C-alpha positions as CSV (number, residue, x, y, z in Angstrom):
1,M,0.0,0.0,0.0
2,K,1.2,3.5,-0.8
3,R,2.2,5.7,2.1
4,A,3.0,9.4,1.7
5,I,5.8,9.2,4.2
6,L,7.8,7.1,1.7
7,N,8.5,10.2,-0.3
8,T,9.9,11.9,2.8
9,L,12.2,8.9,3.4
10,K,13.4,9.0,-0.2
11,N,14.3,12.6,0.2
12,W,16.2,11.8,3.4
13,K,18.1,9.1,1.5
14,S,19.4,11.7,-1.0
15,E,20.5,14.3,1.6
16,E,24.2,15.0,1.8
17,N,24.4,16.0,5.5
18,R,22.1,13.2,6.5
19,K,21.4,12.5,10.2
20,V,20.4,9.1,11.7
21,L,16.6,8.8,11.4
22,L,14.4,7.8,14.4
23,L,10.9,6.7,13.2
24,R,8.4,7.3,15.9
25,G,4.8,6.3,16.2
26,A,2.3,3.9,17.8
27,R,2.5,0.1,17.4
28,Q,1.2,-1.3,14.1
29,V,1.0,2.0,12.2
30,G,3.4,0.6,9.5
31,K,6.9,1.6,10.6
32,T,8.6,-1.6,9.7
33,Y,6.7,-1.9,6.4
34,I,7.7,1.5,5.2
35,V,11.4,1.0,6.0
36,R,11.3,-2.2,4.0
37,E,9.8,-0.4,1.1
38,L,12.6,2.2,1.2
39,A,15.1,-0.7,1.4
40,K,14.1,-1.6,-2.2
41,D,16.2,1.5,-3.3
42,F,19.3,0.1,-1.7
43,T,21.7,-2.7,-2.8
44,H,22.0,-4.1,0.7
45,F,19.6,-4.1,3.7
46,I,20.3,-5.2,7.2
47,E,17.3,-5.4,9.5
48,V,18.2,-5.9,13.2
49,N,15.2,-6.8,15.3
50,F,16.2,-6.6,18.9
51,E,13.2,-8.7,20.1
52,K,13.7,-11.5,17.5
53,N,17.5,-11.5,17.6
54,A,18.3,-10.9,21.2
55,D,21.9,-12.2,20.7
56,V,22.7,-9.0,18.7
57,K,22.5,-7.0,21.9
58,Q,25.9,-8.3,22.9
59,F,27.5,-6.2,20.2
60,F,26.5,-3.1,22.1
61,E,27.9,-4.2,25.5
62,Q,31.6,-3.6,25.0
63,N,31.5,0.0,23.7
64,L,29.4,2.1,21.3
65,D,31.9,2.4,18.5
66,P,29.9,2.2,15.2
67,V,32.8,0.8,13.2
68,R,33.1,-2.2,15.6
69,I,29.4,-2.6,15.7
70,C,29.0,-2.6,12.0
71,T,31.9,-5.1,11.6
72,N,30.1,-7.5,14.0
73,L,26.7,-7.0,12.4
74,S,28.2,-7.6,8.9
75,A,29.7,-10.9,10.1
76,Y,26.5,-11.9,11.9
77,Y,24.1,-11.3,9.0
78,G,26.6,-12.0,6.1
79,I,25.8,-8.6,4.5
80,P,28.4,-5.9,3.6
81,F,28.3,-2.4,4.9
82,I,28.9,-0.1,1.9
83,D,28.4,3.7,2.2
84,G,25.5,4.9,0.1
85,K,24.4,1.3,-0.8
86,T,23.6,-0.3,2.6
87,L,20.6,0.6,4.7
88,L,20.9,-0.4,8.4
89,F,17.6,-0.7,10.2
90,F,17.3,-1.1,14.0
91,D,13.8,-2.3,14.7
92,E,12.3,-2.7,18.2
93,I,15.2,-0.7,19.4
94,Q,13.5,0.1,22.7
95,S,14.6,-3.4,23.7
96,C,18.2,-2.4,23.6
97,P,18.8,1.0,25.3
98,K,22.5,0.9,24.6
99,A,21.7,0.6,20.8
100,I,19.7,3.8,21.2
101,Q,22.7,5.5,22.8
102,S,24.9,4.3,20.0
103,L,22.8,6.1,17.3
104,R,24.4,9.5,18.0
105,F,27.9,8.2,17.2
106,F,26.9,6.9,13.7
107,Y,26.3,10.5,12.6
108,E,30.0,11.3,13.1
109,A,31.8,7.9,12.7
110,K,29.7,6.5,9.8
111,P,28.3,9.5,7.9
112,G,28.0,7.7,4.6
113,L,25.9,4.9,6.1
114,H,22.1,5.2,6.0
115,V,20.7,4.4,9.5
116,I,17.1,4.2,10.6
117,A,15.8,3.1,14.0
118,A,12.2,2.4,15.1
119,G,10.4,0.7,17.9
120,S,7.1,0.2,19.7
121,L,6.8,2.1,23.0
122,L,10.0,3.9,22.1
123,E,9.0,7.0,24.0
124,F,9.3,5.1,27.3
125,A,12.9,4.1,26.5
126,L,13.8,7.6,25.5
127,E,12.4,9.0,28.7
128,D,14.8,6.9,30.7
129,L,17.9,8.1,28.7
130,T,19.5,11.3,29.8
131,S,21.2,11.8,26.5
132,W,20.4,9.9,23.2
133,G,21.6,12.1,20.4
134,V,20.2,15.6,20.3
135,G,21.6,17.3,17.2
136,R,22.7,14.1,15.6
137,I,19.4,12.2,15.3
138,R,16.3,13.4,13.5
139,S,12.9,12.2,14.5
140,L,10.2,11.4,11.9
141,Y,6.6,10.9,13.1
142,M,4.3,8.3,11.6
143,Y,0.6,7.9,12.1
144,P,-2.1,5.5,10.9
145,M,-3.1,5.9,7.2
146,S,-4.8,9.1,6.2
147,F,-8.0,9.3,4.2
148,D,-5.9,10.1,1.1
149,E,-3.8,7.0,1.7
150,F,-7.0,5.0,2.0
151,L,-8.1,6.3,-1.4
152,M,-4.7,5.3,-2.8
153,A,-5.1,1.9,-1.4
154,N,-8.4,1.6,-3.3
155,N,-6.7,2.8,-6.5
156,E,-8.6,6.1,-6.4
157,D,-5.7,8.4,-7.1
158,A,-7.9,10.3,-9.6
159,L,-10.4,11.2,-6.8
160,I,-7.5,12.7,-4.8
161,E,-6.6,14.9,-7.7
162,I,-10.2,16.0,-8.2
163,K,-10.6,17.1,-4.6
164,K,-7.1,18.6,-4.6
165,N,-8.0,20.9,-7.5
166,A,-11.5,21.8,-6.2
167,S,-12.5,25.1,-4.5
168,E,-15.6,27.1,-3.8
169,I,-15.3,28.5,-7.4
170,N,-14.8,25.0,-8.8
171,P,-16.6,22.5,-6.5
172,V,-16.4,18.7,-7.0
173,N,-18.8,17.3,-9.5
174,P,-21.9,15.9,-7.6
175,V,-21.2,12.4,-8.8
176,F,-17.7,12.4,-7.4
177,H,-18.8,14.3,-4.3
178,E,-21.2,11.4,-3.4
179,K,-18.5,8.9,-4.2
180,L,-16.0,10.6,-1.9
181,K,-18.6,10.8,0.9
182,D,-19.2,7.1,0.5
183,Y,-15.5,6.4,0.8
184,L,-15.4,8.6,3.9
185,R,-18.2,6.6,5.5
186,K,-16.2,3.4,4.9
187,F,-13.0,5.0,6.3
188,L,-14.8,6.0,9.5
189,L,-15.6,2.3,10.0
190,I,-12.3,0.9,8.9
191,G,-9.8,3.6,10.1
192,G,-6.2,3.9,9.1
193,M,-4.5,0.9,10.7
194,P,-2.7,-0.7,7.8
195,E,-3.7,-4.2,8.7
196,A,-7.4,-3.2,8.8
197,V,-7.2,-1.4,5.4
198,K,-5.3,-4.3,3.9
199,T,-8.0,-6.7,5.1
200,Y,-10.7,-4.6,3.6
201,I,-9.0,-4.4,0.2
202,G,-8.1,-8.1,0.2
203,N,-11.4,-9.5,1.4
204,S,-13.8,-7.9,-1.1
205,A,-14.7,-5.0,1.2
206,D,-15.9,-7.4,4.0
207,I,-16.5,-5.0,6.9
208,H,-17.0,-8.0,9.3
209,S,-13.4,-9.2,8.6
210,V,-12.1,-5.7,9.3
211,Q,-14.0,-5.6,12.6
212,K,-12.2,-8.8,13.7
213,V,-8.8,-7.3,12.8
214,L,-9.6,-4.1,14.8
215,S,-10.7,-6.3,17.7
216,D,-7.4,-8.1,17.5
217,I,-5.5,-4.9,17.5
218,T,-7.4,-3.6,20.5
219,I,-6.6,-6.8,22.4
220,S,-2.9,-6.5,21.4
221,Y,-2.9,-3.0,22.9
222,N,-4.4,-4.4,26.1
223,D,-1.6,-6.9,26.1
224,D,0.9,-4.1,25.7
225,F,-0.5,-2.4,28.8
226,A,1.1,-5.2,30.9
227,K,4.4,-3.7,30.0
228,Y,3.4,-0.5,31.8
229,K,2.2,-2.5,34.9
230,S,5.0,-1.4,37.1
231,R,3.9,2.2,36.6
232,T,0.1,2.0,36.4
233,P,-2.3,-0.9,36.9
234,V,-3.5,-2.5,33.6
235,L,-7.2,-2.1,34.4
236,R,-6.7,1.7,34.9
237,L,-5.0,2.0,31.5
238,R,-7.9,0.1,29.8
239,E,-10.5,2.1,31.6
240,V,-8.9,5.5,30.8
241,M,-8.5,4.5,27.1
242,E,-12.2,3.7,26.9
243,S,-12.9,7.0,28.7
244,V,-11.2,8.9,25.9
245,V,-13.9,7.6,23.5
246,K,-16.7,8.3,26.0
247,Q,-15.5,11.9,26.6
248,S,-14.6,12.6,23.0
249,G,-15.7,16.1,21.8
250,G,-15.5,17.7,25.2
251,K,-13.0,18.7,27.8
252,Y,-11.4,15.6,29.3
253,I,-12.2,15.3,33.0
254,Y,-10.0,12.9,35.0
255,S,-12.7,12.3,37.7
256,N,-14.9,10.9,34.9
257,A,-12.4,8.4,33.8
258,G,-14.2,5.5,35.5
259,P,-15.1,3.9,38.8
260,L,-11.6,2.3,39.2
261,S,-9.5,5.4,38.7
262,N,-9.0,8.4,40.9
263,P,-7.9,11.6,39.2
264,A,-4.2,11.1,40.0
265,Q,-4.3,7.5,38.6
266,A,-6.3,8.7,35.5
267,K,-3.8,11.4,34.8
268,E,-0.8,9.0,35.0
269,A,-2.6,6.5,32.8
270,L,-3.5,9.1,30.2
271,D,0.0,10.4,30.1
272,L,1.3,6.9,29.5
273,L,-1.2,6.4,26.7
274,E,-0.1,9.6,25.1
275,M,3.5,8.5,25.3
276,A,2.5,5.2,23.6
277,G,1.0,7.2,20.7
278,L,-2.5,5.9,21.4
279,V,-3.9,9.2,22.6
280,Y,-3.4,12.8,21.4
281,K,-4.3,15.9,23.5
282,V,-6.0,18.9,22.0
283,Y,-5.1,21.9,24.2
284,H,-7.1,25.0,24.9
285,T,-5.5,28.2,23.7
286,S,-6.6,31.8,23.9
287,G,-6.2,32.2,20.1
288,E,-4.8,35.7,20.5
289,G,-2.1,35.1,17.8
290,V,0.7,32.9,16.7
291,P,2.3,30.8,17.9
292,L,-0.9,29.2,19.3
293,G,1.2,27.5,22.0
294,A,1.9,30.9,23.5
295,G,-1.7,31.1,24.8
296,V,-2.1,27.5,25.8
297,N,-3.7,26.2,29.0
298,Y,-2.2,22.8,29.5
299,K,-4.7,22.0,32.3
300,K,-7.6,22.2,29.9
301,F,-7.7,19.8,27.0
302,K,-9.7,17.3,24.9
303,A,-8.4,13.8,24.1
304,L,-8.4,11.9,20.8
305,L,-7.9,8.2,20.2
306,H,-5.3,7.7,17.5
307,D,-7.5,5.9,15.0
308,V,-11.2,6.3,14.1
309,G,-11.6,2.6,13.3
310,I,-10.5,1.6,16.9
311,F,-12.6,4.6,18.1
312,Q,-15.7,2.9,16.6
313,Q,-14.6,-0.5,18.0
314,L,-14.5,0.9,21.5
315,S,-17.6,3.1,21.2
316,G,-19.9,0.0,21.3
317,L,-21.8,0.9,18.2
318,R,-23.6,-2.0,16.6
319,L,-22.2,-3.0,13.2
320,S,-25.6,-3.7,11.8
321,D,-26.7,-0.1,12.6
322,I,-23.6,1.3,10.9
323,L,-23.9,-0.8,7.8
324,I,-27.4,0.3,7.0
325,A,-26.7,4.0,7.6
326,K,-27.0,6.0,4.5
327,N,-24.9,9.0,5.4
328,V,-22.0,10.0,7.5
329,D,-24.0,12.1,9.9
330,M,-25.9,9.0,10.9
331,L,-22.6,7.5,12.1
332,N,-21.7,10.6,14.1
333,K,-22.3,9.1,17.6
334,G,-19.6,10.1,20.0
335,N,-18.3,13.0,17.9
336,I,-16.5,10.9,15.4
337,A,-16.5,13.7,12.8
338,E,-14.5,15.9,15.2
339,A,-12.1,13.1,16.1
340,F,-11.6,12.3,12.4
341,A,-10.9,15.9,11.5
342,G,-8.3,16.3,14.3
343,L,-6.5,13.1,13.3
344,E,-6.4,14.1,9.6
345,M,-4.9,17.5,10.5
346,M,-2.1,15.7,12.3
347,K,-1.4,13.3,9.5
348,Y,-1.0,16.1,6.9
349,A,1.4,18.1,9.0
350,N,5.2,18.2,8.7
351,E,6.4,14.7,9.5
352,Y,9.5,16.0,11.1
353,E,7.6,17.8,13.8
354,K,5.3,16.4,16.5
355,K,2.0,18.2,15.7
356,T,0.1,19.8,18.6
357,L,-3.6,20.4,18.2
358,F,-5.5,23.4,19.7
359,Y,-9.1,24.4,20.3
360,W,-10.8,27.5,21.7
361,H,-13.5,28.0,24.3
362,R,-14.7,31.4,25.3
363,E,-13.7,31.8,28.9
364,K,-16.3,34.3,29.8
365,R,-18.6,33.0,32.6
366,G,-21.7,31.5,31.1
367,S,-20.5,31.4,27.6
368,S,-20.7,28.1,25.6
369,A,-18.9,29.5,22.4
370,E,-16.3,27.0,21.3
371,V,-14.3,26.4,18.1
372,D,-13.3,22.8,17.5
373,Y,-9.7,23.5,16.2
374,L,-7.4,26.4,15.6
375,T,-4.6,26.2,13.0
376,E,-1.9,28.6,11.8
377,Q,-1.3,29.7,8.3
378,Q,1.2,32.4,7.1
379,G,1.3,34.0,10.6
380,R,-2.5,34.0,11.0
381,V,-4.9,32.1,13.2
382,I,-7.5,30.2,11.3
383,P,-10.5,28.8,13.3
384,V,-11.8,25.4,12.1
385,E,-15.3,24.2,13.0
386,I,-16.7,20.7,12.3
387,K,-20.2,19.9,11.3
388,S,-21.0,16.2,11.0
389,G,-23.9,16.8,8.5
390,S,-24.6,19.4,5.9
391,T,-26.3,21.8,8.1
392,G,-25.6,23.6,11.3
393,K,-25.2,27.1,12.7
394,M,-21.8,28.8,13.2
395,Q,-22.4,31.2,16.1
396,S,-19.1,30.2,17.8
397,M,-17.2,30.7,14.6
398,Y,-18.6,34.2,14.1
399,R,-17.9,35.0,17.8
400,F,-14.3,34.0,17.4
401,L,-13.9,35.9,14.1
402,D,-15.3,39.0,15.7
403,E,-13.4,38.9,19.0
404,K,-10.0,38.0,17.6
405,K,-10.4,40.1,14.4
406,A,-9.6,37.0,12.3
407,A,-10.0,37.4,8.6
408,R,-11.0,33.8,7.7
409,G,-12.5,30.6,9.0
410,I,-13.0,27.1,7.8
411,R,-16.1,25.0,8.1
412,L,-15.6,21.2,7.6
413,S,-18.8,19.4,6.8
414,L,-20.5,17.0,4.3
415,E,-21.2,20.0,2.0
416,N,-19.4,20.5,-1.3
417,F,-16.8,23.3,-1.6
418,S,-18.5,26.7,-1.1
419,A,-18.3,29.8,1.0
420,Y,-20.4,31.8,3.5
421,D,-19.1,35.4,3.9
422,Q,-15.6,35.0,5.2
423,I,-16.0,31.3,6.0
424,R,-14.8,28.7,3.5
425,V,-16.6,25.4,3.4
426,I,-14.4,22.4,2.8
427,P,-15.8,18.8,2.7
428,L,-14.6,16.5,5.5
429,Y,-13.1,14.3,2.9
430,A,-10.8,17.2,1.7
431,I,-9.0,18.1,5.0
432,S,-5.7,17.6,3.1
433,N,-6.5,20.8,1.1
434,I,-6.1,22.9,4.2
435,N,-2.3,22.8,4.2
436,S,-2.1,23.3,0.4
437,E,-4.4,26.3,0.1
438,T,-4.0,30.0,1.2
439,F,-6.9,31.4,3.3
């Protein structure tokens, strides 16, 4: 399956002053797969999996000299190390902390060698290391598949071009508009986990098979929680993960996490889930100007689960009800449209930066005005409001535009491309257009 991040990796391959690359992201988002795809551009490929080949850890015990390490790895795997022609991939590197520490030396001692490292639960290993290569290692963030990648997996590249070139002056043809909405409906059920998408494509669009895969992935996450047991009880982590779905669309409240968790435990569990890449926080900001982080209130945030397919799996919706629904707004139980929009905005951001999402709530007592997301473009704050259907008022949007003297706003809905005064309407299926257009 095509992944947009592969182009970023190929650009990294061609860079002259290239740093070691650390591929970061949640389990099962496709990190190993995409490195293997990149490896097709190399003459030699050495994949070191520290969980499957535990013996290799011994090569990092004596010292962290990259020349010695490469000599040993070459003998172990029977593959030569040739500058510019060999790709060295350390997978599941969190299992060998000394290998993580060695990465910073490759930049200086083996500058001609292409080195990538990745791992599940990598953030936990990095947290325990005081120094692991700042300035010598470059992080690349990977997420579940985006809606555009889902279309590519379905061989619908032409639809991507159609929506990419659309605007309020040139909206999408009604026939293609309906087709894109239908694909969006499917994506909200399937999500972007590569295994789920692959199952859908390979099983003649059998949604039931996809649900089984999503269930297996969810169970595997629960099994992963056992690895955090020394820090937070497994039941608390499961409960808090489910509470993210239940509280979606509103401010996350620790005391509402569940009967097993007190606020302190809920906070610790949520922080761990965030580190594992399973939960993203959407912080409240004043929206007074850029950068948006300058006006952030870290105590006030919403929480998003990392994938809409798993979101639906945990929400408890009956598959039979979903399958007979005729429109996306009929699926919008639990604020799925808002969750989908936030996740898409993260996926289309710069892969070399960890994207932070923001929202705005009017802090005047008694006010309920709230804008789902705020984004920055060319030094300006752009409010983004989500409507799950094709109707809905925009009092909060107009309130923000008036108070903050903002010039433009974006409405994401099921409508075709259009405009209302200073508000541009973009279909939910075309969130990737936001980064490519000027507002």
